[in-house]
Structures are given as C-alpha cells and as structure tokens.
Steps between C-alpha positions, in 0.01 A plus 500: 500500500124564500510576135658153433246319706212689342633403151532135598138501621384652174694243290347220707146620416590547142615131467173383642310695245723367218434138613125573507513652152685183363250269643212701358667507159551112543136442564412721211723299268339179621163625448588597134644164445182329636295720262681417189649154566345179370235345715729199582762741634244687694362178662870402590549838679169477674597164638827628620333788678237283643766273645687794645183645652427162672809530710391840642 
C-alpha cells in the first residue's frame, strides 16, 4: 500500500513539472513570434497583453 501511495505522489509532482515546461515552451514560442512577426502583429499582441495585465 505504501508503494502505491508513494508512486501516486511522484506522479503528481511529475505532472506539475510537465505543466510548467509546457508553459515555458509556450512563452518561448510567443517570444519567437514577437521577434519575427510584422510590427502590426506585434502591436496587436502587445495591446492584448496590456489589456490582460490591466485586469491584474
């Protein structure tokens, strides 16, 4: 029984790390898009992020 509980706890921590890595990759992709995108697209994304940040 202890082995099963220990394995469940390990998997729970692993899923948290996986989510963090997915978020990090998403931020990297957005950064790359901002670097190579046209200025108009970049302004559009900046406006969206500014609007979202104003709610926080």
